[in-house]
N, C-alpha and C positions, 0 to 999 in steps of 0.2 A: 159573366163568370162569377161564381160564388168565391169568396175568399178562401184560402187555404186554412182549414180548421186550426184553431188556436193550440189544441192538444198536439197536433202534428208538428206545428211550428216549434213548440217547446222541445219536443223529442228530437227533432232534427237539429236544433240549436245545441242540445246537449251532446248529440252524437258527432256532429260535424264541426262544431266550433265556429271559426271565422268563415268556413265555407258555406254555412247555412244560408247567409244573405244572398250569395251567389246562386245557389240552388233556388231559392224562393224567387229571385229575379228572373231565372230562366223559365220558370213555370208560367210567367206571363209574356212569353215571347212566342211568335208563330212557330208551330212545330214544322220540321222538315218533311219533305214529301219524298218517299222512296218506293220503288218497285223492285220486284225480283223476276227476271226472265225465265222463260220455260226453255230449257235447253232441248226439248223435243219439238219445239216449233220456233219459227222465225218471226221477227218483227217486234214492235213495241217502242215506247220512247227511249230515247237515248239520254244519258246522263253520266255523271262521275261515279266512279266505282266505290261502292261500300267496302271499306277495307278488309272486313272479316267474311265477305261472302263474294264468291267469284261471279255469281249472276245477280248481284244486288247493284241497283243504281240509284244515286240521288238525283232528283229533278230539280231544275232551277225555280220552277213554279209549278203549281198544281193544275193540271189540265182538267177538263170536264170528262172524266174517265167513262162516264155513262154513255157517251156518244162515240166511244172508240170501238168499232166492232172486233179489234183484235183482243181487247180486254175479254168480251164475251166469248171469243174463240178459244180463250185460254193460253194466249201467247205470253201473258205475264200476269203477275199477281201483285196487287197493291199491299204492301206490308211495311210496317214499322222496322226501321233498320236494326234496332237492338235485338228483336226476336230472330234476325238472321244469324245471330251467333250459334244457333243450332249447328250451322255447318262446322264451325270449329269444335263443338263438342262431338260431332260424329267422327271428325278427324282424330280427336283424342281417343276416342273408343277403337280406332283402327277399323273402321267400317265403311269408308269411302269406297264406292263401287262394289261392295261386297253383296253377294246374293243371300242377304240375311233376312230373317223373319222379324218384322219390327211391329210394334203396337203403339199407337198414339192414344193414350187412354182418355184424355180429355180434348177431343180433336177440333171441335167447332171453334171458329168458321172454316178451318182448314189450311190456315198459312203454313204451320209447321209440318203437317202431313204432306202437303204438296212439296215442300221442301225435302223431306225424307225421300219421297218418290223420285226426286231428281238426284239425290245424293247417293242412293244405293244402287246396286247393280240391276241389270234387266231380269235377273232370275229371282230378285227379291219379292217379298210380299210385305204390304203395309197394310195393317188393320187399323182403320180410322174410326174410333168409337166416340160416340157422343149420346148420352142418355137422355137429354132434354129434347123433347120432340120437335119444338120449334127451331132449336139450334141444329138438330140433325138434318132438317130440310136444307138449311143453308149450306152445311157441311156437303151434303150430297151434290148440290149444284156445283160447288167449287171444285170437289174432287173429280166429278164427271168431266167438267170443262178442262181440267188439266190434262186429260186424255191419256193417262197411264193405264195400261192393262192389268196391273199388278196390285190394284188397291181393292180392299174390301171395306165396306162401310157398315158398321154395326151400331145398334142402340142397346147395349147390354149393361148391367150393373157392373161396377168395377170388380166386385168380389167374384163375378164369373170367371174372370181372366186369372184370379189368384188361385184357382184350381187347375190352371193350364200352365205348368212351367216349361214353356216351349220356346220363348222368344229370345233372340239373340240381342234385341234392343227394346226398351221400353221408354217412351218419352211421357213424362207428366208435366204438362204446362197447367199448374194447378189453379183452380179458383182461389182468388186472393183479394186483399182489400183494396187493390188498384191504386195505390199511391203514385206509382210511375205514370199512370194516366192522367194526372191531374192538369197537364198542360193542355190537352185536347178534349178532355171529357168532363163537362161540368157535374155529372152525376157522380164521378169519382169524388169530387170535394164534398158534395152534399151528403153522401152516404157514409163517409169515413167516421170511425169512432174506435177507441181502444177495444170495445166489445167486439166490433166487426173483425179486428185483428185477431182476437182470441178464437172466434168462431171459425175463421178461415184456417188458423193454425191447427185446430182440431180436425177439420176436414182433410187437410193436407196430410196430417199423419196417417189417417186411414188409407188415403189413396197411395202413399208410399208404401204401405205394407202389401197391399194387393198388387202393386206393380213389382215389387221385390219378389213376391211369390210366383209371379208369371214369367220371371227370367229363367232361362237355362243357367247351368253352372258356367262361369266365364263370361256371362252376358253383361251388358252395360245398361245403366239407368241414366237417363238425362232428366234432370229436375229443373223447372224454371218457373218464375213468377214475374209479375209486373208490379212489384212492390219493394220497398226498402225496409220493411220491418224485420228485425233479426229473428223474431219468433216464427216468421214465415220463410226465412232465407237460411243463413248460415246457422242460426240457432235450431231450426227445424231440422237440418242434417246433423248437427251435433247430437241431438237427441236420438235421431235414427241410428247414428254410428255407435251410441252406447248399447242398442238393442241388437245390432247386426255387424258381423265382420264384413268389411268392404274396403276396397282400395280406391282412394280419392284420386281421380284422373286430372291432371294439369291441363287446362284448356289455354292455348296460345291465342290470344285475339288478333295478333299481327298488327296491333295499334295500341299506342299508350293511353287511349282514351278510358276503356273499361277499367275499373278499379279491380285489382286482384285481391280477394279476400282470403280467408283461411281455407275455404273449401270451394269457392267459386268465383265468378266474375260478377261485377255489378256496373250497369250503366246509369249514369245520372246526366241530365241534359246540360249542366254547366261544364261538364268535363268531355262530352263527346256528342256527336251528331245523332243523338237517339233519345228516346223516351226512357223512363225508369225500367230497368229489366235486370233480373238475377238469373244466372244459369250455372249448373254444376253437373258434374258427371261422376258416376261411381261404377266400379266393376265388381261383380259377384265372384266370390271364390270358386275355383274349380276349372275344369276343362270341358268344353262342349264335346259331345260325341259327333260322329260323322252324320252328314245330311245326304239324302239322295238328291242327285243332280237334278236341276230343273229342267223341265221339258218345254215344248212349245205351248202357246195358247191354244185352247180348244173350245169349241162351242158345244155346250152341252145343255139341251133343253133351250130355254130362253136366256141362259146366262153364259159368261164367258168364264172359263176355268183359267186362272192365271198360271204363269210357269210353274210356280212352287207348289201347286196343288198337291201333287202326288207325294211330296216329301212331308206334308203336315201331319201332326199328331192326329189320330182319328177323332179324338174328342174335340179338337179345334175345327177340324172339317165339319163335324155335326154341328158345332155352335154357329159356324158361318153359314151353312146351309139353312138352319132354322131361322136365321136372321134375313135370309134372302140378300146376302151382303155382297156378292160377287157382282161384277158389271153386267147390267141387264142389256141384251142385244135386241131382242124382239119382244112384242106384246101382243096378246090376242084382244080383239075388240070386235064390235058389232060388224065391221066392215072386213073382218079377217085379221090375218097376221100383219103387223106393221113394224117398222123399225122404232125401237125405244129412242127417246130424245138423247140419252146418254151415249149411245154408240156413234152419233155423228162426230164426237170430238177425238175418238180413239182410232188411229189408222189400222191397228191390227185387228180391232173388232170390225171395221168397215170391210177389211179384206175377207174376214170369215163370213160376213153377212152376205156378200155379193153373189156367191153361188146358190145361197139358200132362198134369198128374196132379192132378185134383180132390181135395180134402180138406176135412175138417171143422175148425173152430176151436172149441177147448174153453177157455174161461176158468176158471182154478182160482184158489181163495183160498190163503192163505199155507200152511196145513196140507197142503192137497192138492198145492201146489207142492213142499213138502219130501218128501212121500211119493213123488212122481214122481222127484225128484232123488236119492232113495235107491234107485230102480229098482223101486218097487212098481207093480202093476197098479192101476188105478183102476175102482171100480165104475161100471157104465153100464147102459143099457137100449137094446137093439137096436144096439149099437156095430158099425159096419162101415166098412171102408176105413181110410184114413190120417187122422190127426188132429193138428194142431198144438196142443200144450198152451201156453197163455199165461197169463202172470201179470202183472197191473198193466199190461196192454197190450203186454207184451214177450214174444216167443217164447222158450220154454225148451227144446223138443225135440219129438219125435214119438212117437206111439203107433199101434197097429194094433188095429182093432176086432175083437172076439171074442164078439159077442152081449152077455153080461152084464157084460163088462169091457173096458177098454182096456189091451192088453198094452203093456208099457213098451219102448220102443226107444231109451231114453237110453243112450249109449255107457258100458260097464261101467267104463272107466277114468276116467270123469268123475263117477262116483256118489260122493255123500257118505256117509260111514261112521258118523258120529256119530248117536246117537238123541236128543241133547238138542236142544230146538227154542227154548229162551229165548235172549235176547240180554243 
């Protein structure tokens, strides 16, 4: 592991005084392991409660997650505990269980988007946006496996949403200098510089403007970073509030560990069981108008229309349609229409698919599940048509019958490479 950069050591010493050596020492200790359970699904490792997240759990040791079929089925998400403070920010915004329209502007790899999908109501819509193509692919896999019918995944420039003042909630987990990641990511140490902090601060200011413009009157903005630099955290919001009228919402972490600043909360690993993280919430002035009530999920063409679809602003519906962002249910190929890989994880979509494209359900044990996740065919007798492979009650993916075997249709990019099966 490279050393913590001298320039950062000097700044932390000036900012924290006698606490700086404790923080620097903590950066050389093993990071904790934590997961967040999916309330729509059962199973997953057990552990101690993360104080600020009802579904967050600390694990005593880090298992080999790759060979746990329940991870691939979306029963839980491996996530750093500090990031789970999003739950307390949504509480501060008064949106727990609300059928709100939300935007995660910088969504990859999907941790905070999946969290929003669990925190908001069944009639909510969460637009998960990531402009980078490689990171967008990772986001798709994680969102699809979470199995919520009310997510749309886009790859649009942030300024696109600035012309759509329609959202009740916008989350900006901004690209940052990554100071808070220095305990577990060597690249965070090697790439840091004061210039990187300045560049990130400029990018963040632009993202905040687009996010603010995307909010409805009365909507809430959640802003977070994984850094301790004032220019990217409290100082960034200080500048923003000089340009915009907004109410700073008080976030209660339910724990004394996170440090309460003037506008937000900050985690430091010598103070709490988390990596470096900053989060704040603001409310836009005004009162939102009424929304049309959410309807049921509907299959339209190859895609699922989420419950909130009818109530969306026409311009937002058009943007989502152009991005092919709603959950894909079927796909046309050389062999005809087949289930899309994403539909396996979403019970509502599976129910809509059944009368359109009948299929068999195959319950598999752990060893069979791992073989399927590696891309192997499974032995069968008189296998025909499409089959949903299911483990512990959760969909894993699709197979196609070929007499004495089920041919694997699990996406190549998702397949596990390790042959080890123990944990």
